[in-house]
N, C-alpha and C positions, 0 to 999 in steps of 0.2 A: 906626237899623237895629240889630236884634238880631244877636248872633253866632250861628254855627251851633249852638253848644251852649246857646243861650238862646232858642230859638224857642218862645215861649208864645203860645197863641192868645188873641186879644182880640176882644171883640164888644160892641156896644151892644145891650142887651136892650130889646125893644120893649114889655115889660111885660104882654103878653097871657098869660092863664092857659094853661098847657099840662099835660095829664095826664102821669103817670109821674114825679112828683117828690115828695120828702119834706122836711119842714122841721124841723130841729133847731136851736134858737137858743141860743147861749151868750153871756152877757153877763159881762164880767170887769172887775173893778177891780184893777189891777196894782200889786204891790209896796207895799201899804199896811200900815205897821206896826200890829199889834194885840196883844192879849194872847197869852200863851204858848200853844202848841198844846195842845189838850185831849187827854188820854189816853182811850182807849176804856174804861178802867175806870169812867168816869163813866156809861157806857151802862147801860140797864136790862136788856138782854138778854144772853145768853151769846154768846161768840164763835162765829162760823160761817164756813164756806167760801163760802156764798152766801146771799143774802137777797132774796126777791122782794117787790115792792111793786106793788099795783094801786090806782091813784087816778085818777079822771076817765077820760079816754080812753087813758091810758098803762098799760102793763105793763112793768116794768123789773126785771131781775135784776142785783144788784150782787154782786161777787166780790172775794175777796182774790186772791193770786197762786198759789193751789193748783190742781192739776188737778181737774177735775170730770167723773167718768165717763169715757166713751170719746171725747167730743167736745171739750170745752173743755180746752185745754192749760195746763200749769203755766206761770207766768211772766207771765200777762196779768191785770191788775187793772182795777177800775173798773166799767164797765157791760158785762156779757157779753151781755145781751139787751135789746132795746128794740123794742116793737111798739106799734101804735096800733089803736084800734077800727076804723079804716078801712084798715089795712094790717097783716096778720098775719104778714108776713115780717120776720124780724129784720134791721134795718138794718146791724148789725155782723156781720162774719164769725164764724160760730159757734165756730170753734176759737180765736178771739182775743178782742178786746174793743174798746170805745170808751172815751174819756176815760182811757186807759191811761198811767200814769206810766212812761215808757220810759227816758229818759236823764237823768243828772245829769253835767254837764261843766264844765270850767274852762279849756278851750283846749288842754291837752296830750293826747297819745294816751291813750286809755282802756285801762287794764288789764282792766277789766270793762265792756264796752260797755253792757250792760243791767243795771246793778247794782240798780235798783229792782225788777226782775223776780225777782232771786235771793234777796234778803233777805226774811225772812218778814214778812207783814202780818197785822194783826188786823182783822176785820170784825165789827161789832155793830149790832144794831137798837136805835135810841133810842126809836122810837115806831112807830105803824102806817105812817107816811109818811117817816121819817127813818132813815138809816143812817150810820155813821161808819167810815171806813177809816184805820187808823193804821199807821205804820211807824217803829220805833225807829231811832236813828241808824245809818246804813248803815256797813259796815266800812271802805270806802275814802274816801268823800266826807264821811262823818259828818253827813249831813243827816237830821233828824227831820221827819216830815211827818204831817199829818192832813187828810183830806178828808171833809167832811160833805155828804151828798146828801139833799135833801128833795123828794119828788114833790108837786107842787101842781096841783090841777085848774084848767083841763081838760087841759092838755098841756104842763106845765112841769116841769123838774127844776132846782131851785136847788142850786148847788154852791159850797162855800167851802173853799178850800185854804189851809193855814197851814203854815209851815215855819220851822225854825231851823237854822243851821249850828253844830255843836258844836265843830268844830276846823277851822282855816283852812288847814292845810298842803296839802290837796288843791287849793286854789284859789289858785295862786301868781301869777295874772295879774290879780287884783283884781276878779273878777266870778264870779257863780254862774249857770250856765245849766241850766234844766230844760225837758224836752220831753215833751209828751203826744201819743200817737198814737191815732187812731181808724181802724180797719180796716173799710172799707165793703164790703158784701156784693154784689159784682158789679153796680154801677149801670150804667145805659145810658150815662151821661155821667160820665166820670172826672175832669172838670175841677173846679177850685176857682174860685168867682165872688166878686168883691169890687169895691167902689168904689175907684178909684185912678187913677194916672197912669203912663203910660210916659214915656220920656225926651223924646218930642216932643209930649206932650200939655199943653195950657194949662188945660184944665178936667177935672174928674173924669169918668170913664166907668165903666160896668160892664165890668169886665175878666174874661174867662174864661181862666184860665191852666192850662197843663199842662206838666209836665216831660217832656222827650224820653226821659229815663231816670232811674233812681234816683240822687239826689245831683247832678243837673245842673239849674241854675236852680231850685232847690228851695225857697228861703226868700225871702219877700217882707217887706220892712221897711216901717215906717210912714213917712209924710212927715217926721216929726219925729225919727226914729231917727238918732242921730249915727254909728252903725256903730262901726268902729274897735276892736272887741274882738279879742283875740289868738286865733289858731288855729295850732297847730303844722303844719308841712308834712305830717306823717304822722297828723294828726288823723283818727280813724276813725269818727266819727259824721257822715258827710259830708252828711246831710240838713240839718244845722244850719249848715254852714259854706260852702255854695255858694248864691249869690244871683241872683235874677232882676233885670231892669231895671225892674221895677214898684215903685211905692210906694203903699201903701194910704192913702186919705184918710179913710175911715170905719172905725172899729174893728170890722169884721165881715166874715165870709166865709160862703158857703154852698155846698152841693153838692146834687145832685138824686138822688132815689131813687124809682123807681116813680111813684106818684101823690103823693109827698111831696117835701119839700126839707129838707136838713140844713144848718143855719146855726150858725155860731159867732159870737156878737156880744159885743163887749167895750165896757164903759163908758168905758174910757180906753185910749189907744194906748201909753202909757208902759210900757216893758218887754216889750211883746207883739210877737211875730213870728209870721207864718203860714208853715207849711211843708207840702210835699206830695210824694208819690211816686206814680207811675202804677201801681205794682205792689207796694207795700210789704206787702200782705197776700196776695199771690199774683198770678198772671198777669192776672186780670180785676178784682182787688180793690185799689183805690187806698188810700193813707193820707192822710187830711186831718188835719193836725197843727197844733199851736201851741206856742210857746215862751214862757217867762218868763225875762228876763234881769235879774238883780239886780246893779247896778253899785255899787262902793264899799260892799259889804256889811260888816256887823259880826258877829262871833261872838256867838251867843246872842241876837241881836236878832230878834224875830219879824217875818216878812213874810207877806203874804197877797194873795189875790185872790178876788173873788166872781164867780160865773158863773150864768147862767140858760140852761138848755137848754130849747128848745121843739121838740116833735115834733108836726107837724100837717100836714094836706093843704096842698099848695102853693097860694098865691093869686096872687102876682105879686112881682117884684122890689121894687115900691113898698111892698108889704106887709112885706117884710123890713126896709126902712128904718122903716116904721111901728112894727114890733116894738121896734126900738131906741129910738124916741122914747117909746113907751109905757113901756118899762122905765125909761128915765131919769126919767119923770114919776112913777113909782110910789115909795112910801115905801121907803127903804132901812133895813135893820136897823142 
């Protein structure tokens, strides 16, 4: 039985195709040490505030954290606009973004809750299909990061995030937490859907979860997540520190938008947590988020994850799982 503050909706999905949904697939390999983050100075193009890429069925606009005209606000990075040949409405809230690096935390109250928003970023085009977003070590947390996005036909965006902690003093409790937010543009269904178990479930189900309010039952752990990281009583990025009674059993979640479905799919569960807010981007605009937790990290040691975003017309929940299987079978770089 869930508490009054943890009433998330759960359902078995019957798998039938329904109009009005969008699919965005994200596949992530969590916390894998690789080479040092590459600087955008290696890019062939000049730095820019925004870069648009049109490949296959997708049209994507990538941004640094500068303001763009009268609509896109300063502080939001990643993918400002994503449309499909069969859905011309932006899946993300136009004033904000998706795949937006939002928080860096270590368990104490944050002096600057949105530090990645404030510290300048550099965006460059590497090729007709690839852009790279780089942020030098931030003033408080001293995290340097690089995200490389490549649009792949017909409806994929491959993403690779790499980071290093340059100074450990911000992370006194032995771990690094990073959270990415995606602000969804008034979907009919604000819930997050994933394969998982509630406390009384013996087998995995399709769970449709919604938080009753921001920062309540907002984060879903994997079945293998040991939990146990420190949060101060006055920790102020509450989305990351309040948990539901669900555990996900497959490293993926999705949300629905118009005739499409938005899915975040991870190759491994290690270090990954799902988070959500019913109104993070405004009254009708949920936030469908994820975290990366780096335990027992080392200064100057590189960490990474790889992601695949897929944006296509919705087929079925079974097709969501098939996308995960297809991604796992495909050659990895």
